[in-house]
KETIMAR-808565 format. One line per field, with one value per residue: x, y, z of N, C-alpha, C in turn; residue number from 1. Coordinates in nm, 3 decimals. Example, Ala and Ser with C-alpha at 12.3 -4.5 7.8 and 13.67 -1.06 7.14 Angstrom:
n_x	c(1.319;1.285)
n_y	c(-0.569;-0.225)
n_z	c(0.780;0.708)
ca_x	c(1.230;1.367)
ca_y	c(-0.450;-0.106)
ca_z	c(0.780;0.714)
c_x	c(1.320;1.290)
c_y	c(-0.330;0.003)
c_z	c(0.780;0.787)
n	c(1;2)
! end
This chain:
n_x	c(-2.413;-2.308;-2.195;-1.981;-1.827;-1.757;-1.609;-1.392;-1.276;-1.216;-1.034;-0.826;-0.738;-0.637;-0.779;-0.953;-1.173;-1.379;-1.611;-1.845;-1.854;-1.783;-1.612;-1.620;-1.611;-1.430;-1.092;-1.111;-1.005;-0.734;-0.402;-0.174;0.174;0.434;0.567;0.839;0.919;1.134;1.147;1.209;1.447;1.440;1.559;1.561;1.261;1.332;1.473;1.333;1.374;1.599;1.775;1.665;1.828;2.004;2.001;1.784;1.569;1.594;1.553;1.286;1.155;1.009;0.740;0.399;0.092;-0.251;-0.577;-0.909;-1.260;-1.502;-1.741;-1.689;-1.583;-1.307;-1.011;-0.716;-0.365;-0.041;0.293;0.593;0.925;1.270;1.415;1.274;1.078;0.741;0.488;0.174;-0.160;-0.493;-0.846;-1.005;-0.812;-0.506;-0.213;0.055;0.395;0.586;0.809;0.868;0.857;1.162;1.170;0.927;0.968;1.189;1.065;0.875;1.045;1.179;0.962;0.890;1.113;1.068;0.881;0.814;0.813;0.808;0.667;0.421;0.273;0.091;-0.176;-0.448;-0.622;-0.964;-1.300;-1.491;-1.744;-2.032;-1.980;-1.708;-1.380;-1.081;-0.754;-0.448;-0.118;0.189;0.494;0.827;0.745;0.527;0.178;-0.088;-0.381;-0.399;-0.475;-0.391;-0.228;0.037;0.155;0.159;0.352;0.334;0.103;0.065;0.267;0.178;-0.082;-0.019;0.141;-0.051;-0.220;-0.049;0.053;-0.170;-0.273;-0.288;-0.167;0.034;0.185;0.440;0.538;0.788)
n_y	c(0.558;0.368;0.190;0.346;0.369;0.102;0.068;0.236;0.107;-0.142;-0.057;0.038;-0.199;-0.318;-0.492;-0.463;-0.567;-0.533;-0.295;-0.037;0.161;0.387;0.350;0.478;0.753;1.037;1.073;0.925;0.676;0.435;0.510;0.468;0.374;0.626;0.726;0.729;0.530;0.265;-0.047;-0.373;-0.638;-0.977;-1.251;-1.597;-1.794;-2.016;-1.952;-1.861;-1.836;-1.693;-1.409;-1.076;-0.866;-0.561;-0.386;-0.469;-0.427;-0.151;-0.049;-0.102;0.071;0.397;0.279;0.266;0.288;0.257;0.316;0.284;0.356;0.143;0.127;0.335;0.524;0.548;0.714;0.703;0.756;0.642;0.705;0.558;0.624;0.537;0.640;0.609;0.789;0.875;0.994;1.105;1.106;1.189;1.176;1.484;1.592;1.768;1.688;1.500;1.447;1.187;1.010;0.672;0.418;0.252;-0.038;-0.122;-0.009;-0.162;-0.414;-0.368;-0.309;-0.554;-0.717;-0.593;-0.662;-0.934;-0.969;-1.030;-0.783;-0.728;-0.941;-0.898;-0.714;-0.429;-0.353;-0.150;-0.186;-0.282;-0.203;-0.456;-0.510;-0.333;-0.287;-0.290;-0.239;-0.110;-0.193;-0.115;-0.189;-0.057;-0.076;-0.078;-0.073;-0.241;-0.302;-0.385;-0.533;-0.570;-0.823;-0.992;-1.290;-1.270;-1.064;-1.141;-1.141;-0.877;-0.824;-0.823;-0.628;-0.400;-0.356;-0.286;-0.062;0.112;0.145;0.269;0.498;0.644;0.726;0.990;0.983;0.792;0.854;1.048;1.379;1.431)
n_z	c(1.228;1.395;1.211;1.114;1.344;1.375;1.140;1.189;1.410;1.294;1.100;1.257;1.365;1.145;0.990;0.781;0.537;0.349;0.215;0.132;-0.160;-0.429;-0.704;-0.940;-0.951;-1.054;-0.965;-0.733;-0.738;-0.750;-0.855;-1.125;-1.093;-1.095;-1.415;-1.410;-1.241;-1.211;-1.389;-1.261;-1.255;-1.159;-0.955;-1.060;-1.012;-0.867;-0.644;-0.405;-0.131;-0.090;0.034;-0.028;-0.265;-0.208;-0.419;-0.579;-0.401;-0.343;-0.597;-0.625;-0.455;-0.457;-0.249;-0.308;-0.153;-0.177;-0.052;-0.106;-0.117;0.038;0.312;0.479;0.321;0.243;0.136;0.103;0.072;0.074;0.037;0.049;0.088;0.010;0.213;0.443;0.495;0.492;0.280;0.338;0.243;0.307;0.276;0.312;0.479;0.540;0.354;0.498;0.607;0.739;0.958;0.932;1.175;1.249;1.273;1.152;0.899;0.810;0.797;0.596;0.379;0.353;0.278;0.034;-0.116;-0.147;-0.340;-0.680;-0.873;-1.143;-1.248;-1.140;-1.286;-1.424;-1.410;-1.340;-1.038;-1.013;-0.907;-0.766;-0.672;-0.539;-0.263;-0.238;-0.116;-0.216;-0.176;-0.283;-0.399;-0.512;-0.669;-0.796;-1.066;-1.074;-1.006;-0.801;-0.648;-0.296;-0.211;-0.411;-0.495;-0.582;-0.444;-0.183;0.036;0.116;0.261;0.559;0.639;0.492;0.590;0.855;0.803;0.686;0.908;1.096;0.963;0.892;1.126;1.345;1.592;1.569;1.345;1.330;1.256;1.004)
ca_x	c(-2.303;-2.249;-2.110;-1.859;-1.745;-1.703;-1.506;-1.273;-1.218;-1.157;-0.916;-0.719;-0.689;-0.578;-0.855;-1.057;-1.185;-1.468;-1.704;-1.911;-1.790;-1.804;-1.483;-1.639;-1.591;-1.296;-1.003;-1.129;-0.943;-0.590;-0.333;-0.059;0.297;0.488;0.636;0.982;0.949;1.201;1.112;1.320;1.463;1.444;1.620;1.470;1.172;1.386;1.544;1.244;1.414;1.719;1.752;1.659;1.948;1.973;1.973;1.648;1.475;1.598;1.492;1.141;1.101;0.911;0.621;0.276;-0.024;-0.375;-0.696;-1.024;-1.392;-1.549;-1.856;-1.640;-1.538;-1.163;-0.936;-0.585;-0.251;0.085;0.409;0.706;1.050;1.382;1.470;1.186;0.981;0.614;0.398;0.042;-0.275;-0.621;-0.960;-1.047;-0.704;-0.386;-0.110;0.164;0.512;0.628;0.914;0.815;0.936;1.263;1.133;0.824;1.031;1.267;0.969;0.819;1.151;1.199;0.847;0.903;1.216;1.021;0.783;0.864;0.729;0.794;0.564;0.293;0.199;0.057;-0.317;-0.515;-0.727;-1.099;-1.401;-1.554;-1.885;-2.060;-1.924;-1.565;-1.277;-0.962;-0.622;-0.354;0.024;0.261;0.639;0.908;0.673;0.411;0.061;-0.184;-0.462;-0.324;-0.508;-0.331;-0.128;0.173;0.207;0.125;0.440;0.305;-0.024;0.079;0.335;0.097;-0.190;0.040;0.181;-0.172;-0.266;0.040;0.072;-0.294;-0.311;-0.214;-0.089;0.147;0.264;0.502;0.592;0.931)
ca_y	c(0.596;0.244;0.137;0.425;0.329;-0.031;0.087;0.292;0.000;-0.241;0.004;0.041;-0.335;-0.363;-0.608;-0.423;-0.657;-0.481;-0.189;0.011;0.277;0.400;0.371;0.540;0.897;1.080;1.107;0.844;0.546;0.425;0.557;0.388;0.432;0.726;0.670;0.721;0.416;0.169;-0.188;-0.447;-0.778;-1.054;-1.382;-1.704;-1.837;-2.129;-1.903;-1.775;-1.817;-1.612;-1.273;-0.980;-0.784;-0.422;-0.320;-0.501;-0.361;-0.006;-0.018;-0.116;0.184;0.410;0.195;0.344;0.211;0.334;0.250;0.365;0.292;0.095;0.202;0.454;0.618;0.570;0.769;0.720;0.728;0.646;0.683;0.533;0.634;0.455;0.705;0.581;0.898;0.847;1.104;1.050;1.188;1.133;1.259;1.586;1.636;1.814;1.585;1.508;1.361;1.139;0.909;0.541;0.351;0.170;-0.180;-0.135;0.020;-0.281;-0.519;-0.333;-0.323;-0.697;-0.767;-0.541;-0.742;-1.070;-0.968;-1.015;-0.674;-0.736;-1.041;-0.849;-0.642;-0.292;-0.328;-0.079;-0.264;-0.230;-0.235;-0.584;-0.504;-0.202;-0.274;-0.320;-0.144;-0.150;-0.161;-0.148;-0.161;-0.031;-0.059;-0.141;-0.084;-0.329;-0.248;-0.494;-0.534;-0.632;-0.966;-1.068;-1.383;-1.232;-0.968;-1.195;-1.095;-0.738;-0.810;-0.778;-0.499;-0.291;-0.328;-0.212;0.068;0.194;0.177;0.362;0.626;0.721;0.764;1.108;0.949;0.708;0.913;1.171;1.457;1.412)
ca_z	c(1.315;1.445;1.104;1.109;1.459;1.342;1.037;1.253;1.490;1.202;1.036;1.356;1.382;1.019;0.946;0.687;0.423;0.244;0.251;0.013;-0.219;-0.571;-0.767;-1.070;-0.944;-1.093;-0.855;-0.613;-0.755;-0.737;-0.972;-1.165;-1.043;-1.186;-1.530;-1.384;-1.157;-1.296;-1.381;-1.201;-1.291;-1.036;-0.973;-1.102;-0.906;-0.792;-0.527;-0.330;0.007;-0.081;0.083;-0.138;-0.280;-0.180;-0.546;-0.620;-0.311;-0.359;-0.725;-0.613;-0.382;-0.350;-0.242;-0.296;-0.107;-0.181;0.004;-0.148;-0.111;0.168;0.361;0.548;0.220;0.250;0.023;0.163;-0.014;0.146;-0.049;0.137;0.016;0.058;0.332;0.556;0.510;0.425;0.247;0.365;0.204;0.348;0.239;0.406;0.566;0.472;0.343;0.597;0.589;0.869;0.961;0.971;1.277;1.180;1.266;1.049;0.771;0.772;0.761;0.466;0.279;0.333;0.202;-0.102;-0.181;-0.170;-0.448;-0.816;-0.920;-1.289;-1.275;-1.086;-1.390;-1.384;-1.438;-1.231;-0.973;-1.034;-0.808;-0.801;-0.631;-0.478;-0.128;-0.246;-0.079;-0.289;-0.124;-0.391;-0.374;-0.635;-0.650;-0.900;-1.192;-1.060;-0.938;-0.779;-0.526;-0.187;-0.198;-0.521;-0.442;-0.620;-0.347;-0.051;0.145;0.150;0.332;0.698;0.650;0.438;0.685;0.967;0.750;0.675;1.042;1.163;0.894;0.883;1.261;1.387;1.710;1.535;1.238;1.380;1.144;0.978)
c_x	c(-2.233;-2.157;-1.979;-1.768;-1.683;-1.591;-1.379;-1.201;-1.150;-1.033;-0.799;-0.659;-0.626;-0.652;-0.962;-1.057;-1.270;-1.555;-1.773;-1.842;-1.817;-1.674;-1.497;-1.616;-1.448;-1.217;-1.020;-1.061;-0.794;-0.526;-0.215;0.066;0.352;0.567;0.784;1.018;1.010;1.147;1.234;1.329;1.481;1.511;1.515;1.384;1.227;1.461;1.456;1.288;1.540;1.683;1.750;1.790;1.910;1.940;1.828;1.547;1.476;1.541;1.340;1.078;1.103;0.796;0.501;0.163;-0.145;-0.488;-0.813;-1.151;-1.426;-1.665;-1.815;-1.588;-1.389;-1.109;-0.798;-0.478;-0.125;0.196;0.530;0.834;1.159;1.449;1.384;1.084;0.857;0.540;0.258;-0.066;-0.401;-0.730;-0.992;-0.937;-0.587;-0.285;-0.001;0.278;0.554;0.733;0.852;0.911;1.033;1.228;1.029;0.884;1.110;1.177;0.910;0.922;1.178;1.086;0.853;1.003;1.173;0.922;0.854;0.776;0.710;0.683;0.425;0.209;0.162;-0.087;-0.381;-0.624;-0.864;-1.191;-1.474;-1.702;-1.908;-1.998;-1.773;-1.479;-1.148;-0.839;-0.525;-0.213;0.093;0.407;0.710;0.839;0.553;0.301;-0.040;-0.267;-0.383;-0.355;-0.457;-0.223;0.017;0.236;0.178;0.220;0.409;0.185;-0.007;0.153;0.252;-0.018;-0.136;0.083;0.060;-0.221;-0.180;0.051;-0.056;-0.348;-0.225;-0.126;0.039;0.237;0.316;0.563;0.743;1.005)
c_y	c(0.471;0.183;0.214;0.392;0.194;-0.019;0.141;0.187;-0.103;-0.185;0.005;-0.097;-0.389;-0.480;-0.575;-0.514;-0.597;-0.372;-0.144;0.137;0.279;0.440;0.445;0.689;0.930;1.116;1.020;0.709;0.549;0.473;0.468;0.453;0.533;0.660;0.654;0.604;0.306;0.028;-0.262;-0.586;-0.854;-1.188;-1.485;-1.749;-1.951;-2.084;-1.816;-1.751;-1.735;-1.472;-1.177;-0.901;-0.640;-0.347;-0.343;-0.427;-0.211;0.036;-0.021;0.000;0.307;0.310;0.288;0.251;0.303;0.250;0.339;0.284;0.249;0.180;0.325;0.558;0.649;0.630;0.806;0.686;0.745;0.616;0.676;0.533;0.549;0.516;0.682;0.690;0.863;0.978;1.047;1.150;1.115;1.230;1.358;1.636;1.684;1.700;1.609;1.417;1.316;1.030;0.779;0.478;0.253;0.021;-0.207;-0.110;-0.101;-0.395;-0.493;-0.353;-0.471;-0.755;-0.720;-0.625;-0.885;-1.081;-0.950;-0.912;-0.676;-0.834;-0.995;-0.785;-0.504;-0.256;-0.262;-0.167;-0.199;-0.275;-0.361;-0.589;-0.372;-0.182;-0.295;-0.205;-0.194;-0.099;-0.209;-0.111;-0.146;-0.005;-0.124;-0.159;-0.176;-0.261;-0.361;-0.467;-0.609;-0.781;-1.052;-1.160;-1.346;-1.134;-1.012;-1.149;-0.954;-0.722;-0.754;-0.645;-0.381;-0.256;-0.248;-0.073;0.162;0.237;0.285;0.498;0.708;0.757;0.883;1.078;0.873;0.768;1.048;1.248;1.440;1.543)
c_z	c(1.364;1.339;1.096;1.226;1.433;1.240;1.098;1.336;1.402;1.136;1.132;1.376;1.254;0.959;0.844;0.567;0.312;0.301;0.125;-0.036;-0.367;-0.635;-0.899;-1.069;-0.980;-0.969;-0.734;-0.625;-0.732;-0.865;-1.001;-1.109;-1.143;-1.298;-1.504;-1.294;-1.243;-1.279;-1.325;-1.260;-1.161;-1.062;-1.011;-0.985;-0.823;-0.667;-0.438;-0.186;0.020;-0.036;-0.035;-0.145;-0.257;-0.308;-0.586;-0.532;-0.332;-0.494;-0.716;-0.536;-0.470;-0.363;-0.226;-0.258;-0.113;-0.123;-0.031;-0.138;0.030;0.217;0.440;0.449;0.224;0.121;0.078;0.061;0.070;0.046;0.043;0.056;0.079;0.180;0.457;0.582;0.428;0.400;0.254;0.327;0.246;0.310;0.351;0.498;0.482;0.464;0.448;0.554;0.727;0.853;1.011;1.071;1.210;1.170;1.160;0.911;0.722;0.728;0.623;0.356;0.250;0.248;0.057;-0.180;-0.211;-0.285;-0.582;-0.885;-1.071;-1.326;-1.228;-1.195;-1.341;-1.419;-1.317;-1.171;-0.993;-0.922;-0.855;-0.767;-0.559;-0.340;-0.124;-0.195;-0.142;-0.216;-0.230;-0.349;-0.508;-0.600;-0.767;-1.033;-1.187;-0.981;-0.924;-0.654;-0.420;-0.174;-0.313;-0.464;-0.475;-0.521;-0.203;0.060;0.194;0.243;0.474;0.708;0.599;0.533;0.804;0.922;0.739;0.813;1.106;1.093;0.881;1.020;1.305;1.509;1.675;1.429;1.285;1.264;1.130;0.983)
n	c(1;2;3;4;5;6;7;8;9;10;11;12;13;14;15;16;17;18;19;20;21;22;23;24;25;26;27;28;29;30;31;32;33;34;35;36;37;38;39;40;41;42;43;44;45;46;47;48;49;50;51;52;53;54;55;56;57;58;59;60;61;62;63;64;65;66;67;68;69;70;71;72;73;74;75;76;77;78;79;80;81;82;83;84;85;86;87;88;89;90;91;92;93;94;95;96;97;98;99;100;101;102;103;104;105;106;107;108;109;110;111;112;113;114;115;116;117;118;119;120;121;122;123;124;125;126;127;128;129;130;131;132;133;134;135;136;137;138;139;140;141;142;143;144;145;146;147;148;149;150;151;152;153;154;155;156;157;158;159;160;161;162;163;164;165;166;167;168;169;170;171;172;173;174)
! end
């Protein structure tokens, strides 16, 4: 019971690093982005400080975040659309749709625009050890574990997005 309380506290703080879980069960892993998600082209790496173009960012949405495994047995999926509406699925609960707070939405959109999704690749993240919890992000045809250096701009916004959208108090129905 103490471990579950710790997991809940860590999840609320957005600091979850690892836990135990079994990624081998059917339906418990992350999924690839839909085939209709368009690939994007990005500017040359020599312009990393330039602001993202609205076309590039909107092409990369929807953003899908999955969190699975861990000793608490996470199985969360958040799909954030370009309209700021998130579809949230959690193990044992009915799926909900909610409006993401505009400040958080803008932060997520900015982070999505800073990632070269074409360079990320689309290899499904795998479990690395029995206590592994996999947080994966997928957008613009790319799919990667959150700790992948190629998606570094996504770390803080995704942790906050997971915290807010998987909390009944913070995720208000759309």
